All heavy atoms as a GROMACS GRO file, in nm:
protein
  575
    1MET      N    1   3.199  10.518   9.863
    1MET     CA    2   3.098  10.603   9.812
    1MET      C    3   3.141  10.676   9.686
    1MET      O    4   3.227  10.765   9.699
    1MET     CB    5   3.058  10.705   9.927
    1MET     CG    6   2.964  10.809   9.876
    1MET     SD    7   2.899  10.927   9.997
    1MET     CE    8   3.003  10.924  10.135
    2PRO      N    9   3.096  10.633   9.570
    2PRO     CA   10   3.138  10.699   9.449
    2PRO      C   11   3.081  10.841   9.441
    2PRO      O   12   2.962  10.863   9.469
    2PRO     CB   13   3.074  10.613   9.333
    2PRO     CG   14   3.035  10.488   9.402
    2PRO     CD   15   3.014  10.516   9.543
    3GLN      N   16   3.163  10.934   9.398
    3GLN     CA   17   3.119  11.069   9.369
    3GLN      C   18   3.164  11.109   9.228
    3GLN      O   19   3.283  11.097   9.197
    3GLN     CB   20   3.171  11.171   9.470
    3GLN     CG   21   3.127  11.314   9.438
    3GLN     CD   22   3.152  11.414   9.545
    3GLN    OE1   23   3.141  11.378   9.662
    3GLN    NE2   24   3.193  11.531   9.510
    4VAL      N   25   3.070  11.150   9.148
    4VAL     CA   26   3.096  11.189   9.010
    4VAL      C   27   3.077  11.343   9.002
    4VAL      O   28   2.968  11.389   9.036
    4VAL     CB   29   3.007  11.119   8.911
    4VAL    CG1   30   3.036  11.160   8.770
    4VAL    CG2   31   3.020  10.967   8.925
    5ALA      N   32   3.174  11.416   8.956
    5ALA     CA   33   3.162  11.559   8.935
    5ALA      C   34   3.162  11.588   8.789
    5ALA      O   35   3.250  11.546   8.718
    5ALA     CB   36   3.277  11.633   9.002
    6ILE      N   37   3.062  11.659   8.745
    6ILE     CA   38   3.048  11.697   8.602
    6ILE      C   39   3.046  11.852   8.594
    6ILE      O   40   2.976  11.920   8.660
    6ILE     CB   41   2.916  11.646   8.548
    6ILE    CG1   42   2.904  11.491   8.562
    6ILE    CG2   43   2.893  11.688   8.402
    6ILE    CD1   44   2.765  11.436   8.541
    7THR      N   45   3.133  11.900   8.506
    7THR     CA   46   3.143  12.045   8.484
    7THR      C   47   3.105  12.068   8.340
    7THR      O   48   3.162  12.008   8.248
    7THR     CB   49   3.287  12.096   8.510
    7THR    OG1   50   3.325  12.060   8.647
    7THR    CG2   51   3.291  12.247   8.492
    8LEU      N   52   3.008  12.156   8.320
    8LEU     CA   53   2.969  12.193   8.189
    8LEU      C   54   2.919  12.340   8.180
    8LEU      O   55   2.890  12.399   8.290
    8LEU     CB   56   2.865  12.098   8.130
    8LEU     CG   57   2.748  12.051   8.214
    8LEU    CD1   58   2.636  12.150   8.225
    8LEU    CD2   59   2.692  11.922   8.154
    9ALA      N   60   2.921  12.391   8.064
    9ALA     CA   61   2.874  12.531   8.043
    9ALA      C   62   2.723  12.541   8.070
    9ALA      O   63   2.648  12.448   8.038
    9ALA     CB   64   2.908  12.576   7.903
   10GLU      N   65   2.684  12.653   8.125
   10GLU     CA   66   2.543  12.677   8.146
   10GLU      C   67   2.465  12.677   8.011
   10GLU      O   68   2.523  12.699   7.910
   10GLU     CB   69   2.520  12.816   8.210
   10GLU     CG   70   2.563  12.827   8.355
   10GLU     CD   71   2.536  12.964   8.413
   10GLU    OE1   72   2.541  13.062   8.339
   10GLU    OE2   73   2.510  12.973   8.532
   11GLY      N   74   2.340  12.646   8.025
   11GLY     CA   75   2.256  12.648   7.908
   11GLY      C   76   2.163  12.532   7.893
   11GLY      O   77   2.085  12.526   7.801
   12ARG      N   78   2.176  12.433   7.977
   12ARG     CA   79   2.086  12.317   7.968
   12ARG      C   80   1.959  12.345   8.052
   12ARG      O   81   1.963  12.414   8.147
   12ARG     CB   82   2.153  12.191   8.024
   12ARG     CG   83   2.242  12.116   7.925
   12ARG     CD   84   2.357  12.189   7.890
   12ARG     NE   85   2.449  12.118   7.806
   12ARG     CZ   86   2.572  12.156   7.785
   12ARG    NH1   87   2.623  12.264   7.845
   12ARG    NH2   88   2.652  12.091   7.709
   13THR      N   89   1.854  12.278   8.014
   13THR     CA   90   1.731  12.293   8.086
   13THR      C   91   1.736  12.207   8.216
   13THR      O   92   1.818  12.114   8.223
   13THR     CB   93   1.610  12.244   8.006
   13THR    OG1   94   1.617  12.103   7.982
   13THR    CG2   95   1.601  12.319   7.870
   14PRO      N   96   1.652  12.241   8.316
   14PRO     CA   97   1.649  12.152   8.431
   14PRO      C   98   1.618  12.007   8.395
   14PRO      O   99   1.672  11.916   8.453
   14PRO     CB  100   1.534  12.214   8.515
   14PRO     CG  101   1.533  12.355   8.477
   14PRO     CD  102   1.568  12.358   8.330
   15ALA      N  103   1.533  11.982   8.296
   15ALA     CA  104   1.503  11.846   8.256
   15ALA      C  105   1.624  11.777   8.196
   15ALA      O  106   1.653  11.662   8.222
   15ALA     CB  107   1.390  11.848   8.157
   16GLN      N  108   1.705  11.846   8.117
   16GLN     CA  109   1.831  11.790   8.063
   16GLN      C  110   1.929  11.755   8.173
   16GLN      O  111   1.989  11.645   8.173
   16GLN     CB  112   1.894  11.887   7.964
   16GLN     CG  113   1.823  11.897   7.834
   16GLN     CD  114   1.883  12.008   7.746
   16GLN    OE1  115   1.911  12.122   7.792
   16GLN    NE2  116   1.899  11.978   7.619
   17LEU      N  117   1.942  11.844   8.272
   17LEU     CA  118   2.030  11.815   8.383
   17LEU      C  119   1.979  11.700   8.464
   17LEU      O  120   2.065  11.614   8.506
   17LEU     CB  121   2.044  11.944   8.470
   17LEU     CG  122   2.113  12.060   8.402
   17LEU    CD1  123   2.107  12.183   8.496
   17LEU    CD2  124   2.254  12.028   8.366
   18ARG      N  125   1.852  11.694   8.484
   18ARG     CA  126   1.794  11.578   8.562
   18ARG      C  127   1.821  11.446   8.489
   18ARG      O  128   1.858  11.347   8.549
   18ARG     CB  129   1.646  11.600   8.586
   18ARG     CG  130   1.586  11.491   8.675
   18ARG     CD  131   1.645  11.497   8.813
   18ARG     NE  132   1.605  11.388   8.897
   18ARG     CZ  133   1.674  11.273   8.913
   18ARG    NH1  134   1.790  11.263   8.864
   18ARG    NH2  135   1.630  11.180   8.990
   19ASP      N  136   1.802  11.446   8.356
   19ASP     CA  137   1.828  11.325   8.276
   19ASP      C  138   1.979  11.286   8.287
   19ASP      O  139   2.008  11.168   8.300
   19ASP     CB  140   1.791  11.346   8.131
   19ASP     CG  141   1.640  11.353   8.109
   19ASP    OD1  142   1.569  11.312   8.197
   19ASP    OD2  143   1.601  11.398   7.999
   20LEU      N  144   2.064  11.387   8.280
   20LEU     CA  145   2.208  11.360   8.291
   20LEU      C  146   2.240  11.293   8.424
   20LEU      O  147   2.310  11.189   8.428
   20LEU     CB  148   2.288  11.489   8.276
   20LEU     CG  149   2.439  11.483   8.301
   20LEU    CD1  150   2.507  11.393   8.195
   20LEU    CD2  151   2.498  11.624   8.295
   21ILE      N  152   2.190  11.352   8.528
   21ILE     CA  153   2.209  11.297   8.667
   21ILE      C  154   2.161  11.148   8.670
   21ILE      O  155   2.229  11.058   8.718
   21ILE     CB  156   2.146  11.383   8.774
   21ILE    CG1  157   2.223  11.518   8.780
   21ILE    CG2  158   2.139  11.314   8.909
   21ILE    CD1  159   2.148  11.621   8.864
   22HIS      N  160   2.040  11.125   8.621
   22HIS     CA  161   1.982  10.993   8.622
   22HIS      C  162   2.070  10.896   8.546
   22HIS      O  163   2.098  10.785   8.594
   22HIS     CB  164   1.842  10.997   8.563
   22HIS     CG  165   1.786  10.861   8.544
   22HIS    ND1  166   1.738  10.785   8.650
   22HIS    CD2  167   1.769  10.784   8.432
   22HIS    CE1  168   1.694  10.670   8.601
   22HIS    NE2  169   1.714  10.668   8.474
   23GLU      N  170   2.117  10.932   8.425
   23GLU     CA  171   2.193  10.840   8.342
   23GLU      C  172   2.328  10.811   8.404
   23GLU      O  173   2.378  10.697   8.395
   23GLU     CB  174   2.208  10.897   8.200
   23GLU     CG  175   2.078  10.901   8.126
   23GLU     CD  176   2.011  10.764   8.100
   23GLU    OE1  177   2.086  10.668   8.089
   23GLU    OE2  178   1.888  10.758   8.088
   24VAL      N  179   2.394  10.915   8.463
   24VAL     CA  180   2.524  10.892   8.526
   24VAL      C  181   2.504  10.802   8.647
   24VAL      O  182   2.580  10.707   8.668
   24VAL     CB  183   2.589  11.029   8.564
   24VAL    CG1  184   2.712  11.005   8.649
   24VAL    CG2  185   2.622  11.100   8.436
   25HIS      N  186   2.402  10.826   8.726
   25HIS     CA  187   2.372  10.738   8.840
   25HIS      C  188   2.352  10.599   8.804
   25HIS      O  189   2.410  10.508   8.859
   25HIS     CB  190   2.253  10.797   8.914
   25HIS     CG  191   2.218  10.720   9.040
   25HIS    ND1  192   2.134  10.607   9.037
   25HIS    CD2  193   2.256  10.736   9.169
   25HIS    CE1  194   2.125  10.562   9.164
   25HIS    NE2  195   2.195  10.639   9.247
   26ALA      N  196   2.279  10.578   8.699
   26ALA     CA  197   2.248  10.441   8.648
   26ALA      C  198   2.377  10.375   8.599
   26ALA      O  199   2.395  10.252   8.627
   26ALA     CB  200   2.144  10.447   8.536
   27ALA      N  201   2.467  10.448   8.530
   27ALA     CA  202   2.587  10.390   8.483
   27ALA      C  203   2.680  10.347   8.595
   27ALA      O  204   2.738  10.240   8.597
   27ALA     CB  205   2.661  10.488   8.393
   28VAL      N  206   2.687  10.433   8.697
   28VAL     CA  207   2.768  10.400   8.819
   28VAL      C  208   2.710  10.272   8.887
   28VAL      O  209   2.785  10.181   8.925
   28VAL     CB  210   2.782  10.518   8.914
   28VAL    CG1  211   2.851  10.478   9.041
   28VAL    CG2  212   2.857  10.635   8.843
   29LEU      N  213   2.581  10.271   8.903
   29LEU     CA  214   2.513  10.163   8.971
   29LEU      C  215   2.540  10.029   8.893
   29LEU      O  216   2.563   9.927   8.956
   29LEU     CB  217   2.366  10.189   8.983
   29LEU     CG  218   2.282  10.093   9.068
   29LEU    CD1  219   2.337  10.086   9.210
   29LEU    CD2  220   2.140  10.133   9.063
   30ARG      N  221   2.537  10.040   8.762
   30ARG     CA  222   2.558   9.918   8.676
   30ARG      C  223   2.702   9.871   8.682
   30ARG      O  224   2.725   9.749   8.669
   30ARG     CB  225   2.524   9.960   8.531
   30ARG     CG  226   2.442   9.867   8.458
   30ARG     CD  227   2.409   9.909   8.313
   30ARG     NE  228   2.486  10.009   8.250
   30ARG     CZ  229   2.441  10.136   8.232
   30ARG    NH1  230   2.319  10.172   8.273
   30ARG    NH2  231   2.516  10.222   8.172
   31THR      N  232   2.796   9.956   8.701
   31THR     CA  233   2.940   9.921   8.681
   31THR      C  234   3.020   9.914   8.810
   31THR      O  235   3.132   9.861   8.808
   31THR     CB  236   3.009  10.019   8.587
   31THR    OG1  237   2.994  10.153   8.639
   31THR    CG2  238   2.946  10.010   8.450
   32VAL      N  239   2.966   9.965   8.920
   32VAL     CA  240   3.043   9.973   9.045
   32VAL      C  241   2.962   9.896   9.154
   32VAL      O  242   2.840   9.919   9.165
   32VAL     CB  243   3.071  10.119   9.093
   32VAL    CG1  244   3.142  10.120   9.222
   32VAL    CG2  245   3.148  10.192   8.982
   33ASN      N  246   3.029   9.822   9.232
   33ASN     CA  247   2.960   9.742   9.336
   33ASN      C  248   2.928   9.830   9.454
   33ASN      O  249   3.011   9.840   9.553
   33ASN     CB  250   3.049   9.620   9.374
   33ASN     CG  251   2.976   9.529   9.472
   33ASN    OD1  252   2.851   9.533   9.483
   33ASN    ND2  253   3.054   9.452   9.542
   34THR      N  254   2.819   9.902   9.447
   34THR     CA  255   2.782   9.992   9.558
   34THR      C  256   2.629  10.000   9.566
   34THR      O  257   2.557   9.953   9.475
   34THR     CB  258   2.842  10.130   9.534
   34THR    OG1  259   2.826  10.210   9.660
   34THR    CG2  260   2.777  10.210   9.428
   35ARG      N  261   2.584  10.063   9.670
   35ARG     CA  262   2.440  10.079   9.689
   35ARG      C  263   2.397  10.210   9.627
   35ARG      O  264   2.472  10.311   9.630
   35ARG     CB  265   2.405  10.078   9.838
   35ARG     CG  266   2.438   9.941   9.901
   35ARG     CD  267   2.423   9.940  10.047
   35ARG     NE  268   2.288   9.984  10.082
   35ARG     CZ  269   2.229   9.953  10.199
   35ARG    NH1  270   2.293   9.886  10.291
   35ARG    NH2  271   2.102   9.997  10.224
   36PRO      N  272   2.274  10.219   9.575
   36PRO     CA  273   2.230  10.340   9.506
   36PRO      C  274   2.235  10.465   9.594
   36PRO      O  275   2.274  10.572   9.544
   36PRO     CB  276   2.080  10.311   9.470
   36PRO     CG  277   2.066  10.165   9.480
   36PRO     CD  278   2.169  10.113   9.572
   37GLU      N  279   2.204  10.453   9.721
   37GLU     CA  280   2.211  10.569   9.810
   37GLU      C  281   2.346  10.622   9.839
   37GLU      O  282   2.359  10.731   9.895
   37GLU     CB  283   2.132  10.542   9.938
   37GLU     CG  284   2.192  10.430  10.027
   37GLU     CD  285   2.135  10.292   9.993
   37GLU    OE1  286   2.085  10.268   9.885
   37GLU    OE2  287   2.144  10.208  10.084
   38TYR      N  288   2.450  10.545   9.800
   38TYR     CA  289   2.586  10.592   9.821
   38TYR      C  290   2.641  10.671   9.706
   38TYR      O  291   2.753  10.726   9.714
   38TYR     CB  292   2.677  10.470   9.852
   38TYR     CG  293   2.655  10.400   9.979
   38TYR    CD1  294   2.701  10.270   9.999
   38TYR    CD2  295   2.578  10.453  10.078
   38TYR    CE1  296   2.681  10.203  10.118
   38TYR    CE2  297   2.548  10.387  10.198
   38TYR     CZ  298   2.600  10.259  10.219
   38TYR     OH  299   2.576  10.194  10.331
   39ILE      N  300   2.575  10.672   9.596
   39ILE     CA  301   2.623  10.739   9.472
   39ILE      C  302   2.591  10.888   9.480
   39ILE      O  303   2.476  10.924   9.508
   39ILE     CB  304   2.561  10.676   9.347
   39ILE    CG1  305   2.600  10.528   9.338
   39ILE    CG2  306   2.606  10.752   9.222
   39ILE    CD1  307   2.523  10.452   9.229
   40ARG      N  308   2.691  10.969   9.458
   40ARG     CA  309   2.676  11.115   9.453
   40ARG      C  310   2.708  11.164   9.313
   40ARG      O  311   2.811  11.131   9.257
   40ARG     CB  312   2.773  11.183   9.553
   40ARG     CG  313   2.763  11.132   9.695
   40ARG     CD  314   2.640  11.172   9.762
   40ARG     NE  315   2.639  11.140   9.905
   40ARG     CZ  316   2.572  11.038   9.960
   40ARG    NH1  317   2.505  10.956   9.880
   40ARG    NH2  318   2.576  11.014  10.089
   41VAL      N  319   2.623  11.245   9.258
   41VAL     CA  320   2.646  11.311   9.130
   41VAL      C  321   2.628  11.458   9.151
   41VAL      O  322   2.528  11.505   9.195
   41VAL     CB  323   2.544  11.261   9.022
   41VAL    CG1  324   2.573  11.331   8.887
   41VAL    CG2  325   2.552  11.108   9.004
   42VAL      N  326   2.732  11.536   9.118
   42VAL     CA  327   2.734  11.678   9.136
   42VAL      C  328   2.755  11.744   8.999
   42VAL      O  329   2.848  11.708   8.928
   42VAL     CB  330   2.844  11.724   9.232
   42VAL    CG1  331   2.843  11.876   9.247
   42VAL    CG2  332   2.833  11.656   9.363
   43VAL      N  333   2.665  11.836   8.961
   43VAL     CA  334   2.682  11.906   8.839
   43VAL      C  335   2.717  12.049   8.869
   43VAL      O  336   2.649  12.123   8.940
   43VAL     CB  337   2.544  11.902   8.753
   43VAL    CG1  338   2.559  11.986   8.631
   43VAL    CG2  339   2.506  11.762   8.720
   44HIS      N  340   2.828  12.093   8.809
   44HIS     CA  341   2.878  12.230   8.822
   44HIS      C  342   2.850  12.300   8.688
   44HIS      O  343   2.909  12.259   8.587
   44HIS     CB  344   3.028  12.236   8.854
   44HIS     CG  345   3.067  12.164   8.975
   44HIS    ND1  346   3.058  12.220   9.099
   44HIS    CD2  347   3.112  12.036   8.998
   44HIS    CE1  348   3.098  12.134   9.191
   44HIS    NE2  349   3.131  12.018   9.131
   45GLU      N  350   2.767  12.404   8.693
   45GLU     CA  351   2.744  12.480   8.570
   45GLU      C  352   2.830  12.605   8.574
   45GLU      O  353   2.826  12.678   8.672
   45GLU     CB  354   2.599  12.519   8.560
   45GLU     CG  355   2.510  12.404   8.525
   45GLU     CD  356   2.369  12.452   8.497
   45GLU    OE1  357   2.296  12.482   8.590
   45GLU    OE2  358   2.333  12.459   8.375
   46VAL      N  359   2.903  12.625   8.466
   46VAL     CA  360   2.994  12.739   8.456
   46VAL      C  361   2.937  12.841   8.357
   46VAL      O  362   2.895  12.800   8.248
   46VAL     CB  363   3.136  12.692   8.412
   46VAL    CG1  364   3.230  12.813   8.393
   46VAL    CG2  365   3.190  12.592   8.505
   47PRO      N  366   2.931  12.968   8.394
   47PRO     CA  367   2.887  13.068   8.295
   47PRO      C  368   2.974  13.063   8.175
   47PRO      O  369   3.096  13.045   8.185
   47PRO     CB  370   2.904  13.201   8.367
   47PRO     CG  371   2.900  13.165   8.518
   47PRO     CD  372   2.961  13.030   8.525
   48ARG      N  373   2.918  13.082   8.056
   48ARG     CA  374   2.991  13.076   7.930
   48ARG      C  375   3.098  13.182   7.922
   48ARG      O  376   3.194  13.164   7.853
   48ARG     CB  377   2.896  13.076   7.814
   48ARG     CG  378   2.802  12.959   7.813
   48ARG     CD  379   2.707  12.957   7.695
   48ARG     NE  380   2.770  12.919   7.568
   48ARG     CZ  381   2.810  12.791   7.537
   48ARG    NH1  382   2.783  12.692   7.619
   48ARG    NH2  383   2.865  12.766   7.423
   49THR      N  384   3.080  13.290   7.999
   49THR     CA  385   3.182  13.401   8.005
   49THR      C  386   3.304  13.357   8.088
   49THR      O  387   3.406  13.425   8.086
   49THR     CB  388   3.128  13.526   8.060
   49THR    OG1  389   3.068  13.497   8.188
   49THR    CG2  390   3.022  13.582   7.969
   50HIS      N  391   3.292  13.251   8.169
   50HIS     CA  392   3.399  13.207   8.255
   50HIS      C  393   3.470  13.082   8.207
   50HIS      O  394   3.547  13.022   8.286
   50HIS     CB  395   3.341  13.181   8.400
   50HIS     CG  396   3.287  13.307   8.464
   50HIS    ND1  397   3.210  13.298   8.575
   50HIS    CD2  398   3.296  13.438   8.430
   50HIS    CE1  399   3.173  13.422   8.606
   50HIS    NE2  400   3.223  13.507   8.520
   51TRP      N  401   3.444  13.036   8.086
   51TRP     CA  402   3.504  12.919   8.034
   51TRP      C  403   3.570  12.955   7.901
   51TRP      O  404   3.508  13.006   7.809
   51TRP     CB  405   3.395  12.814   8.006
   51TRP     CG  406   3.447  12.676   7.974
   51TRP    CD1  407   3.545  12.643   7.885
   51TRP    CD2  408   3.396  12.555   8.019
   51TRP    NE1  409   3.559  12.507   7.874
   51TRP    CE2  410   3.468  12.452   7.958
   51TRP    CE3  411   3.291  12.520   8.107
   51TRP    CZ2  412   3.441  12.317   7.982
   51TRP    CZ3  413   3.266  12.387   8.130
   51TRP    CH2  414   3.341  12.290   8.070
   52ALA      N  415   3.701  12.932   7.893
   52ALA     CA  416   3.775  12.968   7.773
   52ALA      C  417   3.858  12.853   7.722
   52ALA      O  418   3.908  12.772   7.800
   52ALA     CB  419   3.866  13.092   7.796
   53THR      N  420   3.877  12.849   7.591
   53THR     CA  421   3.964  12.758   7.525
   53THR      C  422   4.048  12.838   7.432
   53THR      O  423   3.996  12.914   7.350
   53THR     CB  424   3.881  12.651   7.446
   53THR    OG1  425   3.797  12.580   7.537
   53THR    CG2  426   3.973  12.554   7.377
   54GLY      N  427   4.182  12.828   7.447
   54GLY     CA  428   4.267  12.908   7.361
   54GLY      C  429   4.245  13.058   7.373
   54GLY      O  430   4.253  13.135   7.275
   55ASP      N  431   4.220  13.103   7.496
   55ASP     CA  432   4.198  13.243   7.526
   55ASP      C  433   4.074  13.301   7.465
   55ASP      O  434   4.067  13.424   7.443
   55ASP     CB  435   4.324  13.329   7.498
   55ASP     CG  436   4.320  13.466   7.567
   55ASP    OD1  437   4.266  13.471   7.677
   55ASP    OD2  438   4.373  13.557   7.507
   56VAL      N  439   3.978  13.221   7.427
   56VAL     CA  440   3.854  13.268   7.371
   56VAL      C  441   3.742  13.206   7.458
   56VAL      O  442   3.733  13.083   7.472
   56VAL     CB  443   3.839  13.226   7.226
   56VAL    CG1  444   3.704  13.271   7.166
   56VAL    CG2  445   3.955  13.271   7.142
   57THR      N  446   3.655  13.291   7.514
   57THR     CA  447   3.548  13.240   7.599
   57THR      C  448   3.440  13.174   7.511
   57THR      O  449   3.430  13.201   7.390
   57THR     CB  450   3.483  13.345   7.682
   57THR    OG1  451   3.409  13.436   7.594
   57THR    CG2  452   3.582  13.425   7.766
   58LEU      N  453   3.362  13.087   7.574
   58LEU     CA  454   3.250  13.025   7.501
   58LEU      C  455   3.152  13.125   7.448
   58LEU      O  456   3.096  13.111   7.337
   58LEU     CB  457   3.178  12.923   7.595
   58LEU     CG  458   3.267  12.801   7.636
   58LEU    CD1  459   3.179  12.711   7.727
   58LEU    CD2  460   3.321  12.729   7.517
   59THR      N  461   3.131  13.235   7.522
   59THR     CA  462   3.047  13.342   7.477
   59THR      C  463   3.098  13.407   7.349
   59THR      O  464   3.023  13.434   7.254
   59THR     CB  465   3.029  13.450   7.585
   59THR    OG1  466   2.970  13.391   7.703
   59THR    CG2  467   2.938  13.567   7.540
   60GLU      N  468   3.232  13.427   7.345
   60GLU     CA  469   3.295  13.482   7.224
   60GLU      C  470   3.282  13.384   7.107
   60GLU      O  471   3.258  13.425   6.994
   60GLU     CB  472   3.439  13.520   7.254
   60GLU     CG  473   3.457  13.632   7.350
   60GLU     CD  474   3.594  13.648   7.408
   60GLU    OE1  475   3.674  13.549   7.405
   60GLU    OE2  476   3.623  13.755   7.463
   61MET      N  477   3.298  13.256   7.137
   61MET     CA  478   3.284  13.157   7.033
   61MET      C  479   3.147  13.153   6.978
   61MET      O  480   3.121  13.145   6.857
   61MET     CB  481   3.321  13.017   7.084
   61MET     CG  482   3.464  12.993   7.105
   61MET     SD  483   3.491  12.825   7.168
   61MET     CE  484   3.647  12.842   7.244
   62ASP      N  485   3.044  13.165   7.063
   62ASP     CA  486   2.902  13.169   7.025
   62ASP      C  487   2.877  13.288   6.931
   62ASP      O  488   2.812  13.274   6.832
   62ASP     CB  489   2.811  13.176   7.145
   62ASP     CG  490   2.817  13.052   7.231
   62ASP    OD1  491   2.859  12.950   7.188
   62ASP    OD2  492   2.771  13.066   7.352
   63ALA      N  493   2.934  13.406   6.968
   63ALA     CA  494   2.912  13.526   6.892
   63ALA      C  495   2.983  13.514   6.753
   63ALA      O  496   2.930  13.571   6.655
   63ALA     CB  497   2.965  13.647   6.964
   64ALA      N  498   3.094  13.443   6.744
   64ALA     CA  499   3.163  13.433   6.616
   64ALA      C  500   3.095  13.341   6.520
   64ALA      O  501   3.113  13.343   6.398
   64ALA     CB  502   3.305  13.381   6.645
   65GLY      N  503   3.006  13.253   6.574
   65GLY     CA  504   2.941  13.159   6.488
   65GLY      C  505   3.022  13.035   6.454
   65GLY      O  506   3.142  13.028   6.496
   66PRO      N  507   2.969  12.946   6.377
   66PRO     CA  508   3.045  12.822   6.342
   66PRO      C  509   3.165  12.851   6.255
   66PRO      O  510   3.156  12.939   6.164
   66PRO     CB  511   2.943  12.734   6.277
   66PRO     CG  512   2.840  12.830   6.225
   66PRO     CD  513   2.836  12.945   6.321
   67VAL      N  514   3.272  12.783   6.279
   67VAL     CA  515   3.394  12.796   6.198
   67VAL      C  516   3.386  12.692   6.086
   67VAL      O  517   3.373  12.572   6.112
   67VAL     CB  518   3.519  12.778   6.285
   67VAL    CG1  519   3.644  12.786   6.197
   67VAL    CG2  520   3.523  12.880   6.393
   68THR      N  521   3.394  12.735   5.968
   68THR     CA  522   3.394  12.640   5.854
   68THR      C  523   3.534  12.584   5.831
   68THR      O  524   3.629  12.637   5.870
   68THR     CB  525   3.346  12.707   5.725
   68THR    OG1  526   3.441  12.812   5.690
   68THR    CG2  527   3.212  12.775   5.743
   69ALA      N  528   3.533  12.477   5.757
   69ALA     CA  529   3.666  12.409   5.722
   69ALA      C  530   3.750  12.507   5.639
   69ALA      O  531   3.866  12.511   5.654
   69ALA     CB  532   3.638  12.279   5.651
   70ALA      N  533   3.687  12.580   5.543
   70ALA     CA  534   3.763  12.677   5.464
   70ALA      C  535   3.825  12.786   5.546
   70ALA      O  536   3.940  12.823   5.523
   70ALA     CB  537   3.668  12.734   5.356
   71ALA      N  538   3.756  12.838   5.645
   71ALA     CA  539   3.810  12.938   5.730
   71ALA      C  540   3.925  12.884   5.810
   71ALA      O  541   4.026  12.955   5.836
   71ALA     CB  542   3.701  12.996   5.824
   72LYS      N  543   3.917  12.762   5.854
   72LYS     CA  544   4.030  12.696   5.930
   72LYS      C  545   4.158  12.688   5.848
   72LYS      O  546   4.267  12.710   5.890
   72LYS     CB  547   3.988  12.560   5.983
   72LYS     CG  548   3.896  12.559   6.099
   72LYS     CD  549   3.867  12.420   6.143
   72LYS     CE  550   3.769  12.418   6.259
   72LYS     NZ  551   3.741  12.279   6.299
   73GLU      N  552   4.136  12.652   5.718
   73GLU     CA  553   4.252  12.637   5.626
   73GLU      C  554   4.318  12.764   5.601
   73GLU      O  555   4.440  12.771   5.580
   73GLU     CB  556   4.203  12.574   5.498
   73GLU     CG  557   4.160  12.430   5.505
   73GLU     CD  558   4.104  12.372   5.375
   73GLU    OE1  559   4.118  12.438   5.274
   73GLU    OE2  560   4.051  12.263   5.384
   74GLN      N  561   4.250  12.877   5.601
   74GLN     CA  562   4.303  13.007   5.576
   74GLN      C  563   4.384  13.065   5.690
   74GLN      O  564   4.469  13.151   5.674
   74GLN     CB  565   4.196  13.110   5.533
   74GLN     CG  566   4.133  13.074   5.401
   74GLN     CD  567   4.014  13.170   5.371
   74GLN    OE1  568   3.978  13.255   5.451
   74GLN    NE2  569   3.959  13.150   5.253
   75SER      N  570   4.356  13.016   5.810
   75SER     CA  571   4.423  13.071   5.929
   75SER      C  572   4.554  13.004   5.957
   75SER      O  573   4.594  12.912   5.898
   75SER     CB  574   4.333  13.065   6.049
   75SER     OG  575   4.295  12.929   6.078
   0.00000   0.00000   0.00000
């Protein structure tokens, strides 16, 4: 029984999440020899305040705005 766990930051619409589940289910069905009812897809949504990269949360990154190539070169 294949189980796929997907972790992503909150912010997608229910329709986007449903499309994601459908597409992942279809990919597993196409590539793994199993029955459709045996496939499990679990989506874990993490608050942007609880996800950090390099000690900066996604919320903090959002507030800082996009980083330009010139700003990266100066740091």
